[in-house]
N, C-alpha and C positions, 0 to 999 in steps of 0.2 A: 323565236327559238334562241336559247342561250347556249353558246358553245365555248368551252374552255379548251384552248390549244396549247400543246407543249412541244418544244423542239430542243433536243440535246444531241442531235445527230452529227453536228460539226463543231467548230471552235466557238460558235456563238450559242449561248443559252438563251432561249426565248419562250415567253408565254404571252397569250392574248385572250381576251374575252370578246366574243362577237355576239351582239344582240340583234337579231334579224339582219338588217343591212347597215348596222352601225358598229364600229370598233369602239367598245367602251374603254378598253385599256390594252396597252401593248408594252411589254418590257423586253429589252434585249440587253445582254451584257457579255463582254469578253474581257476577262480579267485573270488574275493569277490564282483565283479560287477554282475548285473543281465544280462541275455542273451539279454534283450531289450536294455541295454546300450551298450553291446559289438557288437551286430550283424551288425548293419548298418555301423559302422566304419570299421569293418573287410571286409565287402563286398566292400565298397568304396575303401579302400586301395588295396584290391586284384585286382580290376578292373584296377586301375591306374598302379600298378607294372607290370601287364600282358600286358598293352598297348591296352586293349579292353574296350568297353563300354557295357552297358546293351543291346543296340540295336544289338550288335554283337552276343549275345547269341541266340542259336536256341531253347533251352529249359531251364526251371528252375526246377530243381529237389529238392524236399523237403521231409525230413524224417517226416512222418505224425504220427508216433507212432507205437506201444504203448510206453508210457513213462510218464514223468511228465505232468500233465494236463496243468499247466501254461506254461511250456517250449514248449510243442507241439503247443499251441495256438500262441505263439510268432513267431515260425518258419513258421507256416502255414499262419498266417496273413501277415507276411513280404513277403513271396513268392507270395501270392495272389496279394498284392499291387504292387509288382514289375512287375508281369506278366500282370496285368491290365494296368499299366502305359506304358509298353513297347510293349504291344500287342503280348506277347509270350505265347506259350503253357507251361503247367506244367506237371511234373511227380511226382506221389506219390511213395515214397520209404518206405518199411517196415523197422522199426528200427532193429528188430531181424535178419532179413535177411542181412541187411547192416553190422551188427556186425559179423555175421557168415562169411562174406567175409574175415575177418582177419585170418581165420583158415582153409582155403581150403587145406592146406598141411597136416591136421591131419588125421590119419588113425583110424577112429572111429566115434562116434557121436558127432557133434558140438552142444553145449547146451548153447545158449545165454540166460541170465536171467537179467531182469531189476527189481530192488527193487520196489515192490508194497506196502510195509509197512504191518504191522499187520501179519507178518509171511508168507506173500504171495509174489510171483514173477509173472511178466509177462514172460512166458516161451514159448519156441518152441524147435524144434530139426531139425537138417539138416545133410545131408551127403555131403562130398566134391564133387566138380565137376567143370565144367567151371564156373558155378555160384552155390550157395548153393542149394542142392536138398532137398526140404522140406519133412520131415517125420512126422511133428506134427504142427498143426495150432497154431497160437498165442492164448494164453488164460491166464487169471489170475488164479492162483492155489496156494494152500498151498505147501510149499516146500517139505513136506513129500509125498504128493500125486504126485507131479512132479517127484520125485525120483522113485516112484512106476511106473509111466507111462514110464519113460525112460527104466527101466529094462524090463517091459512088451514089449515095442517096440523092444528092442534088441532080445528078444526071438521069437517074431512073425516074424521078418524080417531076423533073423539069422545074425544080425549085430555084428561085433567085439565089445565086451563089454569094450570099453574104452570111457570115457565121458570127453570132454573138456569143462570146464565151463569158461565163460567170461561175462563181463557186470558188472554194479554197484551192482547187486544182489549177485555176486560171493563172495566178501569179507564179506558181511553180513551173508551168509549161508555156508561159507567155512568149518567151524568146523563141522557142521552137515553132510555136504556132504562127507567130508573126513572120518568121523567115519562110516557113512552108507555104502559108496561104497569102502572104503579101497583104494587099489592101482589101482582100476579101474578109480578113479577120478583124472583128470589132471586139473590144474588151470593155465589159461593164465597169462603171466607176465603183469605188469601194462600197458606197451606201446601197448599191443594188446587187451586190455580189454575194450576199448571204440570204438564207431563208428568213423571210418575215413571218413570225408566228401568226400574224393576222391572215396571211395567205393560206397557211395551213388550216386556220379556222374556216375560211371561205370554202376551201376544197372539202372540208368536213361537212359544211352545210349543203354543198352541191350533191354529195353522194347520198344515195338512198339506203345503201347497205350498211347496217350497224353490226358490231361485234359485241359479244360478251367479254368480260374481263379475262376469261380463260382463253378466248380465241385470239386476243390481241397478241401478236408475236413480232419479234424483230425481223427485219428483212436483211438477211445476210447473203451476199452474193458469192462469198467464198469463205473458207474456214479461217478462223483466227489463227495467228501464227503459233500460239500456244498449243492449239489442237493439232496443227500440222507437225510441230516438233514432237508432240507426244506420240503420234503415229509413226514418225521416223524412228524414234527411240525404240518403240515396240517392234518395228520391223527389223531393226538392227540386232535386237536381242534374240531373235528367233534363230 
């Protein structure tokens, strides 16, 4: 099975091609260019160097969020367009689950967090396994409440109280988490702290449920600020 994976949900733009149990190609970049500028060039180069075409793909996996509203839209729109043009099925991949794939070796709770601004994160929690075992659903939450939830989760499930934090929310809230959780807090090094597009491809291969290009949609956990501002303006105008 050949899978093309795309991720633009965070600050890193990534693409990968998985062929059965081999990663044929994997590109990531974080530069001054937008994901919309980087993405198609990366996909085109990746297909050429792997000796494959879009028609050779069995699935197109896309990280649908949570994450940057603009970034998620770029990846989802690109995946939808490629799938429609090539007549291929899509796979929706959760950003926090894909990030947790980096830490399946960890003996404790895996805590991926994406920066949601205003003191909030998009957070979840997983235990290691063949694939991440979800213990907490994705949700936007104040970092203080997220730490409360993690400690409560460990007590309820009698989980070893070590917390591995990764994601672009980790450096933003590292000082608070270190002070709050002391030596129970572990912080992933930079090379393990962003989504590997090959991990998104692997999750796409593990899932049996495919989507049509019309069914692939962004995962937004809250309204964009522009939408909230529009509703506020409309409410004040009444």
